[in-house]
C-alpha positions in Angstrom: 19.4 16.1 15.3 19.7 13.0 12.6 18.2 14.0 9.3 16.3 11.0 8.7 13.5 12.1 11.7 13.5 15.3 10.8 11.4 13.4 7.6 9.8 11.4 9.4 8.4 13.9 11.4 7.6 16.3 8.5 4.4 16.0 6.9 3.2 12.7 7.7 5.6 11.2 5.4 7.1 8.6 6.5 8.6 6.1 4.5 9.8 2.4 4.6 8.8 -1.4 3.1 11.2 -4.4 3.8 10.6 -6.0 1.0 12.3 -5.2 -2.7 10.2 -6.2 -5.5 10.5 -4.3 -8.2 7.8 -1.7 -10.3 8.3 1.5 -11.1 5.1 2.5 -10.2 3.6 6.1 -11.0 1.1 6.3 -8.6 2.0 3.3 -6.2 -0.5 1.5 -7.0 -3.6 3.6 -6.1 -6.6 2.5 -6.1 -7.1 -0.6 -6.9 -6.8 -0.2 -10.2 -3.0 -0.1 -9.3 -3.2 -1.8 -6.3 -4.2 -5.4 -7.2 -2.5 -4.4 -10.0 1.2 -3.0 -9.2 0.6 -6.3 -6.8 2.1 -8.0 -9.5 4.0 -5.2 -11.9 7.6 -6.2 -10.6 11.3 -6.6 -11.6 12.1 -10.2 -12.6 15.1 -9.5 -9.4 15.0 -8.0 -6.8 17.6 -5.7 -5.4 19.2 -5.2 -2.4 16.9 -3.6 0.7 17.6 -2.7 4.4 15.1 -3.4 7.4 15.3 -1.2 10.0 12.3 -2.2 12.2 13.2 -4.7 14.4 9.2 -6.6 14.3 8.8 -6.6 10.0 10.9 -8.9 7.8 11.2 -11.2 5.2 10.8 -15.0 5.0 14.4 -16.5 5.1 13.0 -19.7 4.2 11.7 -21.1 1.1 7.9 -22.6 0.4 4.9 -22.9 -2.0 3.5 -19.1 -2.5 0.0 -20.5 -1.9 1.8 -21.7 1.9 -0.4 -24.2 4.0 -3.5 -24.3 4.7 -4.1 -22.8 8.8 -7.8 -22.2 9.5 -6.9 -21.7 13.3 -7.1 -18.6 15.1 -3.2 -16.8 14.0 -0.3 -17.1 16.4 0.9 -14.4 16.5 5.0 -13.1 18.4 4.2 -10.1 20.8 7.2 -7.4 20.4 9.3 -7.1 23.5 8.3 -5.6 26.2 10.4 -2.1 25.7 8.9 -1.9 22.0 8.4 2.2 21.6 6.7 2.9 18.9 7.3 6.6 18.1 10.9 5.7 18.1 11.3 2.7 16.6 12.8 3.4 13.0 10.4 2.5 10.0 11.8 0.4 7.4 13.3 1.7 3.9 11.4 0.2 1.1 13.3 0.9 -2.5 12.2 -1.7 -4.4 13.6 -1.2 -7.7 17.5 -2.2 -9.9 19.1 -0.2 -12.2 17.4 -1.9 -15.3 14.8 -2.5 -17.1 11.3 -3.0 -15.5 9.7 -5.6 -16.0 5.9 -6.4 -15.7 5.3 -10.0 -14.0 4.5 -11.6 -10.7 6.8 -11.0 -8.0 5.5 -11.4 -4.5 7.8 -12.7 -1.1 6.0 -15.0 1.6 6.2 -13.6 5.2 5.0 -14.9 8.4 2.1 -13.2 10.8 3.8 -11.6 12.6 5.0 -9.2 9.8 2.2 -8.8 9.0 0.2 -5.3 10.1 3.4 -2.8 11.4 2.8 0.4 13.9 5.7 3.0 13.8 6.5 6.4 14.6 3.7 7.6 11.7 1.1 5.8 13.3 -0.9 8.8 14.6 -0.7 10.8 12.0 -1.5 8.4 9.6 -4.8 7.4 11.1 -5.6 10.9 11.4 -5.0 12.2 8.2 -7.3 9.0 7.1 -9.9 9.8 10.1 -10.5 13.7 8.4 -10.5 12.0 4.5 -12.9 9.2 5.8 -15.0 11.8 7.4 -14.8 14.6 4.5 -12.9 17.2 6.8 -9.9 17.0 6.0 -8.6 21.2 4.7 -6.6 19.9 1.0 -10.5 18.3 0.7 -12.9 21.1 1.1 -13.9 21.9 -2.2 -15.2 18.3 -1.8 -18.1 17.1 0.5 -18.1 13.1 -1.1 -15.1 11.6 -0.4 -16.7 9.1 2.1 -18.2 7.9 -1.2 -15.4 7.2 -2.7 -13.0 5.3 0.1 -15.6 3.5 2.5 -17.2 0.3 1.2 -19.4 -2.1 2.1 -21.7 -4.6 -0.5 -24.3 -6.6 1.1 -22.5 -9.8 0.5 -19.3 -8.6 1.8 -20.6 -8.2 5.4 -19.6 -11.0 7.3 -16.2 -11.0 5.9 -15.6 -7.3 6.8 -16.9 -8.8 9.9 -14.6 -11.7 10.4 -11.4 -9.4 9.3 -12.4 -7.4 11.9 -12.3 -9.7 14.3 -8.9 -10.9 13.3 -6.9 -7.1 13.6 -8.1 -7.2 16.8 -7.4 -10.8 18.2 -4.3 -9.5 15.9 -3.2 -6.6 17.8 -4.3 -7.4 21.1 -1.5 -10.5 20.5 1.0 -7.9 18.6 1.1 -4.9 20.5 -0.2 -5.7 23.7 1.5 -3.2 26.2 -0.4 -0.6 23.2 -4.5 -2.4 22.6 -5.3 -3.3 26.2 -8.2 -5.9 26.3 -11.1 -4.3 29.2 -14.2 -6.5 29.1 -15.8 -6.6 25.9 -13.4 -3.4 25.0 -10.0 -2.4 23.5 -8.8 0.0 25.4 -5.9 2.3 22.2 -3.4 3.4 24.2 -1.6 4.9 21.9 -4.6 7.1 20.6 -6.8 7.2 23.7 -9.7 5.3 22.5 -11.6 2.0 23.7 -13.0 0.1 20.4 -15.3 -3.3 20.6 -13.5 -6.5 21.1 -15.3 -8.6 18.6 -18.1 -7.4 16.1 -20.9 -8.0 17.9 -24.2 -6.5 16.4 -21.9 -3.1 14.9 -22.5 -2.3 11.1 -20.7 -2.2 9.2 -20.0 1.5 8.7 -19.3 1.8 12.5 -16.9 -1.2 11.6 -15.0 0.4 8.1 -14.5 3.1 11.1 -13.0 1.3 13.5 -10.5 -0.3 11.6 -9.2 3.1 10.3 -8.8 4.5 14.1 -6.1 0.9 14.2 -4.6 0.7 11.5 -2.8 2.5 9.4 -3.0 0.0 6.1 -6.2 1.1 3.4 -7.1 -2.8 2.7 -9.0 -4.7 0.3 -11.9 -7.7 0.8 -13.2 -9.5 -2.5 -14.9 -12.3 -2.6 -16.2 -14.7 -5.4 -20.2 -13.7 -6.3 -22.0 -16.8 -7.2 -24.8 -14.2 -9.0 -22.3 -13.1 -11.3 -21.2 -16.8 -12.4 -21.6 -16.9 -16.3 -21.1 -13.2 -17.1 -17.9 -12.2 -18.3 -15.2 -12.3 -15.9 -17.4 -13.5 -13.7 -15.6 -16.7 -12.0 -13.5 -14.1 -10.5 -13.3 -12.7 -7.0 -14.8 -9.1 -6.6 -13.7 -6.6 -4.7 -16.8 -6.0 -1.6 -15.4 -4.0 1.2 -12.6 -2.1 2.2 -11.4 0.9 3.1 -9.1 3.2 0.6 -8.6 5.9 1.7 -5.0 7.2 0.1 -5.8 5.2 -3.2 -3.4 7.7 -6.1 -4.4 7.9 -9.5 -8.5 6.9 -9.1 -11.6 6.9 -7.7 -11.9 3.5 -5.7 -15.3 3.9 -6.4 -15.8 2.8 -9.9 -13.9 -0.7 -9.0 -16.4 -1.3 -6.1 -18.4 -5.0 -6.5 -16.2 -5.3 -9.9 -14.3 -7.9 -10.5 -10.9 -8.5 -10.8 -9.8 -8.0 -14.6 -12.3 -5.3 -14.7 -9.9 -3.3 -11.6 -7.0 -3.8 -13.5 -8.1 -3.4 -17.0 -6.1 0.2 -17.1 -3.0 -1.6 -17.0 -0.6 -2.0 -19.9 0.1 -5.9 -20.7 -2.4 -7.0 -17.7 -4.9 -9.0 -20.3 -1.6 -10.9 -22.3 0.9 -11.3 -18.7 -1.0 -10.8 -15.5 -4.1 -11.8 -15.8 -3.8 -15.9 -15.8 -1.7 -15.6 -13.0 -3.0 -13.3 -10.9 -6.6 -15.3 -10.6 -4.7 -18.5 -9.8 -3.0 -16.9 -7.4 -6.1 -15.7 -6.0 -8.1 -18.4 -6.0 -5.3 -21.1 -4.3 -3.9 -18.9 -1.6 -4.5 -21.0 1.5 -6.6 -19.8 4.7 -3.8 -18.2 7.2 -0.6 -17.7 4.5 0.4 -14.1 3.9 2.4 -13.0 0.6 4.3 -9.2 0.2 5.8 -7.3 -2.6 5.7 -3.6 -2.3 6.0 -1.1 -5.6 7.1 2.7 -5.9 6.2 5.9 -7.9 6.9 9.5 -7.4 3.7 12.2 -7.5 4.9 16.0 -7.7 1.7 16.7 -5.4 1.8 15.9 -1.1 -1.3 14.3 -1.1 -2.3 10.9 0.0 -6.3 10.7 -1.1 -5.9 11.5 -4.8 -8.6 10.4 -7.5 -7.9 12.9 -10.7 -3.8 12.8 -10.6 -0.7 10.6 -10.7 -2.0 8.4 -13.9 -1.4 9.5 -17.0 -4.9 7.8 -18.3 -6.5 11.2 -16.2 -5.3 12.7 -18.7 -7.5 13.8 -22.5 -6.5 12.1 -25.0 -4.5 14.8 -26.8 -3.4 15.7 -23.8 1.0 15.4 -24.6 3.2 14.4 -21.1 6.4 16.6 -21.3 9.2 16.3 -18.8 8.9 19.1 -16.4 10.7 22.2 -15.5 13.2 20.9 -13.3 13.9 24.6 -11.9 10.4 24.5 -11.3 11.0 21.5 -9.0 10.3 21.3 -5.5 12.0 18.5 -4.3 11.6 19.2 -0.7 7.4 20.1 -0.2 6.3 19.2 -3.6 8.0 15.8 -5.7 7.6 12.9 -3.7 8.4 9.7 -3.8 5.6 7.1 -2.7 5.8 3.8 -2.1 3.1 1.3 -0.7 3.7 -2.3 1.2 1.2 -4.9 0.0 -0.1 -7.9 2.3 -2.3 -10.7 0.3 -3.8 -13.2 2.7 -6.7 -15.2 2.8 -9.7 -15.3 5.6 -10.0 -19.0 7.3 -14.2 -18.9 7.4 -15.8 -16.9 4.9 -12.2 -17.4 2.3 -12.6 -14.1 1.4 -9.4 -12.2 0.1 -7.7 -9.3 2.0 -5.0 -6.9 0.6 -3.4 -4.8 3.2 -2.1 -1.8 1.5 0.5 0.8 3.8 1.3 3.6 2.2 4.7 5.8 2.4 5.0 9.3 1.3 8.4 11.3 1.5 10.3 14.6 -0.2 12.0 13.7 -2.7 14.9 15.7 -0.8 14.9 12.5 1.9 17.4 10.6 -1.0 20.2 13.1 0.3 20.8 11.1 3.4 20.9 8.0 1.2 23.4 6.4 -0.2 24.9 7.2 -4.3 24.3 3.1 -4.8 20.9 3.9 -4.1 20.2 6.9 -5.9 22.5 5.4 -8.8 19.7 2.8 -8.3 16.5 4.5 -8.0 17.7 6.6 -11.8 18.5 4.0 -13.7 15.1 1.7 -13.1 13.6 5.3 -14.5 15.0 4.5 -17.0 14.6 1.5 -17.7 10.2 2.0 -17.8 8.9 1.1 -21.0 6.8 3.5 -23.1 3.2 2.0 -22.1 4.0 2.0 -18.5 5.9 5.8 -18.6 3.3 7.2 -20.1 0.9 5.3 -17.8 2.3 6.5 -14.9 3.5 9.2 -16.4 6.9 8.9 -15.2 7.3 11.2 -19.3 7.1 13.6 -17.2 8.8 12.7 -13.8 11.2 10.7 -14.6 13.6 13.8 -16.4 14.7 16.1 -13.3 14.4 12.7 -10.6 17.1 11.5 -13.0 18.6 15.1 -12.7 18.3 15.5 -9.1 19.7 11.7 -8.6 22.3 12.5 -10.8 23.6 16.3 -8.5 22.9 14.5 -5.2 25.6 12.1 -6.3 27.5 14.4 -8.2 27.7 16.5 -4.4 28.3 13.8 -2.5 32.3 13.1 -4.8 32.5 16.3 -4.7 32.0 16.2 -1.3 
């Protein structure tokens, strides 16, 4: 049996991404903080990555990252008639290189065809997310308020949420017609075997958010300008107005709801000096109908997709001292996980809201047994290259040494075989 397929089946932990942009992010851009921030935290150079899923590719032509304006319906090519969602090999995501970690912008253009993906994790991810936003997930039995921390829509974000919903339904029926079948005013999701409204219509924002969770694996954040905030600190920036952030990794998304970009990013070391101006310029100049992407990675010592109090160093008490984890106590099969995000940014043509979709991949660290020595060497080298301030923020002072040792031991075993 193929060991990689075992990983795909176990613990919901399939990982991948097609774009090797460097950022050693521990919690992987978890909440809006990391998500929007790590979107820019990447290395100046990209490292080679393999793509297995034939429905996702990177753009081979160079063009402005701001793109050419396209306000018409998205033109999306359907997948091959013999495409099987549960048999396609997931893309791999190795956005790391053997070298110093750099805080800079790092993005690639993609086509609309490459935006939303369906892979063997589709059903399990959606079921996982449905449980989280309905306060029914067994990992959070002690909590009764997860929905308030993961599902959002401000009054002035409703029009963009409706536009996003219609965009998603058009996209899924266009790209995956064998699995999303139009049936009058409804769309039959044949993978999950349920029907959803074809258009936003008169559905409430809460209903639309639930339907979107039932349709795509990706979390999504909708950001808009807020005229009522002009004149205030960072009031001219884009604000987080709607979305679902069920797979946040290291902060409570509700703390960032209705806040501007700079507030969202303020915990990130170096953001004000290195990223703030570039990020705001990019959001303003991105043309509707265009797509850009980047990927990141981090490590966590548990299997949870949603966590608002782990993964990040800034959640620890001020007097907390980060020390390397005991290697002999690290469970690389069940607890220590590699986490990666495939992030895509676009702008809606009607409301001109910026939409950020975040696809999370989570796999046991032991999956690296099946990778090449070169991949393991690059991974260990990138962890070594994390600077102190980012390392403390991402808690790599704790997980870095044992993960490096694990990669080295795997390479020693491979050399001796």
